[in-house]
C-alpha positions as CSV (number, residue, x, y, z in Angstrom):
1,M,13.1,53.4,-7.6
2,A,10.6,54.3,-4.8
3,E,10.5,52.1,-1.7
4,A,6.9,51.2,-2.5
5,E,7.9,50.0,-6.0
6,I,10.7,47.9,-4.6
7,E,8.4,46.3,-2.1
8,S,5.9,45.6,-4.9
9,A,8.5,44.1,-7.1
10,A,9.6,41.9,-4.3
11,A,6.3,40.7,-3.6
12,T,5.7,39.8,-7.2
13,N,8.9,37.7,-7.3
14,D,7.8,36.0,-4.2
15,L,4.4,35.3,-5.7
16,S,6.0,33.9,-8.8
17,A,8.3,31.7,-6.8
18,L,5.5,30.4,-4.5
19,V,3.3,29.5,-7.5
20,I,6.1,27.7,-9.2
21,L,6.8,25.7,-6.2
22,L,3.3,24.8,-5.4
23,L,2.7,23.6,-8.9
24,K,5.7,21.3,-8.4
25,G,4.4,19.9,-5.1
26,V,3.8,20.5,-1.3
27,I,5.3,23.4,0.6
28,Y,6.0,22.5,4.3
29,Q,6.6,24.9,7.1
30,E,9.2,22.7,8.8
31,T,11.2,22.6,5.5
32,D,11.5,26.4,4.9
33,A,10.1,28.7,7.5
34,G,11.0,31.8,5.4
35,L,9.1,30.4,2.3
36,W,6.1,29.5,4.6
37,H,6.0,33.0,6.0
38,A,5.9,34.5,2.5
39,L,3.0,32.1,1.7
40,L,0.9,33.2,4.6
41,N,1.5,36.9,3.7
42,L,0.8,36.4,0.0
43,Q,-1.8,33.6,0.3
44,A,-4.8,35.8,-0.9
45,R,-2.8,36.7,-4.1
46,V,-1.8,33.1,-4.6
47,R,-5.4,32.0,-4.4
48,D,-6.5,34.6,-7.0
49,Y,-3.5,33.6,-9.3
50,V,-4.2,29.9,-9.3
51,A,-8.0,30.3,-9.6
52,V,-7.3,31.5,-13.1
53,L,-5.8,28.1,-13.8
54,G,-8.8,26.2,-12.3
55,L,-6.9,25.5,-9.1
56,E,-7.3,26.3,-5.4
57,L,-4.9,26.6,-2.5
58,A,-5.2,24.1,0.3
59,L,-3.4,25.5,3.3
60,D,-3.4,24.1,6.8
61,E,-1.7,26.5,9.2
62,A,-2.0,24.2,12.1
63,E,-0.4,21.3,10.4
64,G,2.1,23.4,8.4
65,Y,1.5,22.4,4.8
66,A,0.0,23.9,1.7
67,F,-0.5,22.4,-1.9
68,L,-2.7,23.0,-5.0
69,R,-5.6,21.0,-6.0
70,A,-8.3,21.2,-8.8
71,R,-11.1,23.4,-8.0
72,Q,-14.3,21.6,-7.4
73,T,-17.1,22.6,-9.9
74,S,-20.7,21.2,-10.3
75,E,-21.4,19.0,-13.3
76,D,-24.1,21.6,-14.5
77,A,-21.9,24.6,-14.3
78,A,-22.0,26.9,-17.2
79,G,-19.2,27.6,-19.6
80,P,-16.4,25.2,-21.0
81,K,-14.7,22.8,-18.6
82,L,-10.9,23.5,-18.1
83,P,-8.5,20.7,-18.7
84,R,-7.0,19.3,-15.4
85,L,-3.6,20.9,-14.7
86,V,-3.2,18.7,-11.5
87,T,-3.5,15.1,-12.8
88,R,-5.1,12.4,-10.7
89,R,-2.8,9.4,-10.1
90,P,-4.5,6.0,-9.8
91,L,-3.2,3.9,-6.8
92,S,-2.9,0.3,-6.8
93,F,-5.0,-1.7,-4.3
94,A,-2.0,-2.4,-2.0
95,V,-0.9,1.2,-1.9
96,S,-4.6,2.2,-1.1
97,L,-4.7,-0.3,1.7
98,L,-1.5,0.9,3.2
99,L,-2.7,4.6,3.0
100,A,-5.9,3.6,4.8
101,L,-3.9,1.8,7.6
102,L,-1.5,4.7,8.0
103,R,-4.4,7.2,8.2
104,K,-6.1,5.1,10.9
105,K,-2.8,4.9,12.8
106,L,-2.4,8.7,12.6
107,A,-5.9,9.2,13.9
108,E,-5.2,6.9,16.9
109,F,-1.9,8.6,17.5
110,D,-3.4,12.1,17.5
111,A,-6.2,10.9,20.0
112,S,-3.4,9.8,22.3
113,G,-2.3,13.4,22.7
114,G,1.4,12.5,22.5
115,D,4.1,13.8,20.2
116,T,3.3,15.5,16.9
117,R,5.4,13.2,14.8
118,L,4.2,9.6,14.1
119,V,7.2,7.5,13.3
120,L,6.9,3.8,12.3
121,S,9.5,1.2,11.7
122,R,9.3,-0.8,8.6
123,D,8.6,-3.8,10.6
124,E,5.6,-2.0,12.5
125,I,4.2,-1.3,9.1
126,V,4.6,-4.8,7.9
127,E,2.7,-5.9,11.0
128,L,-0.1,-3.5,10.3
129,V,-0.6,-4.9,6.8
130,R,0.0,-8.6,7.6
131,V,-3.3,-9.2,9.3
132,F,-5.2,-8.1,6.0
133,L,-3.2,-10.2,3.5
134,P,-3.2,-13.7,2.7
135,E,-1.0,-16.0,4.7
136,S,2.4,-16.4,3.0
137,S,5.4,-18.7,3.8
138,N,7.7,-16.5,2.1
139,E,8.5,-13.7,4.6
140,A,11.2,-12.1,2.5
141,R,9.0,-11.8,-0.6
142,L,6.2,-10.2,1.6
143,I,8.5,-7.6,3.0
144,D,10.0,-6.9,-0.4
145,Q,6.5,-6.2,-1.8
146,I,5.6,-4.0,1.3
147,E,8.8,-2.0,0.9
148,T,8.0,-1.4,-2.8
149,H,4.6,0.0,-1.8
150,L,6.2,2.2,1.0
151,N,8.6,3.6,-1.6
152,K,5.6,4.6,-3.8
153,I,4.0,6.3,-0.7
154,V,7.2,8.1,-0.1
155,E,7.1,9.3,-3.7
156,L,3.6,10.5,-3.2
157,G,4.7,12.5,-0.2
158,F,2.7,10.8,2.4
159,L,5.7,9.2,4.1
160,R,9.2,10.6,4.7
161,K,12.0,7.9,5.1
162,L,14.3,8.6,7.9
163,K,17.8,7.6,8.4
164,A,18.2,4.4,10.1
165,A,20.9,3.7,12.7
166,A,23.4,0.8,12.0
167,G,21.8,-2.6,12.4
168,Q,18.2,-1.1,12.5
169,T,15.4,-1.5,10.0
170,A,14.2,1.6,8.0
171,A,11.9,4.0,9.8
172,F,9.2,6.3,8.3
173,E,7.4,9.5,9.6
174,V,3.8,9.7,8.5
175,R,3.4,13.1,6.8
176,R,0.3,14.9,8.3
177,I,-0.8,16.0,4.8
178,L,-2.2,12.5,4.6
179,K,-5.1,13.9,6.6
180,A,-6.0,16.3,3.7
181,F,-6.4,13.4,1.3
182,V,-8.0,10.7,3.6
183,D,-10.7,12.8,5.5
184,A,-12.9,12.3,8.5
185,Q,-15.8,11.1,6.4
186,W,-13.6,8.4,4.9
187,L,-12.4,7.3,8.3
188,A,-16.0,7.0,9.4
189,D,-16.4,4.2,6.7
190,F,-13.0,2.7,7.6
191,D,-14.3,-0.7,8.9
192,A,-16.6,-1.1,5.9
193,R,-13.8,-0.4,3.6
194,L,-11.4,-2.8,5.4
195,A,-14.0,-5.5,5.1
196,A,-14.2,-4.8,1.4
197,Y,-10.4,-5.0,1.2
198,Q,-10.2,-8.4,2.9
199,A,-13.0,-9.7,0.5
200,Q,-11.1,-8.7,-2.4
201,L,-7.9,-10.2,-1.1
202,G,-9.8,-13.4,-0.2
203,A,-11.2,-13.4,-3.7
204,G,-7.8,-13.0,-5.2
205,A,-6.2,-15.8,-3.0
206,A,-9.0,-18.2,-3.9
207,G,-8.5,-17.4,-7.6
208,S,-4.8,-18.1,-7.3
209,T,-5.6,-21.4,-5.7
210,N,-8.0,-22.5,-8.3
211,E,-5.7,-21.7,-11.3
């Protein structure tokens, strides 16, 4: 087989592997530098390939992550609408609140110009949330609830749980891909959104009291 044919076959295999992995989830530079390099080299072909499926490649070289998302189409676009290959997952109110707070914390962290990795302990995250929740006398129950929400966010890929040293509480790294899902415009309305969150929480607490 000619050298050009061998290189073409290798590129095709890499393309297939990349698309399959992207359909399964996010590709991170820090996880596999070789795979990331292959993606950078083949990104034009990946974009063309997934476009047929109604998807687009979201790739951030500076932050080191890539994923697939549904291609945006206008409501009056001609032709039949394709079924969604990447499904939308509705989030609970509490998980949405946590994501909002983590995104704000990440923005503040970036503005400080320090390290590139934002790591928060479970206790620090509990304190972030506590101010927006109704007062509770059951501290253990509150922590259990927040840990459940944190596990969901880990599952979604926005947090990475780190190994904790003996006697220490769990720690989490805020994955920078969160910036792709909670954008700058969203952050601009952050205060208004939190006011709405607090109003909703207050209404829920009042409802529970009146029952």
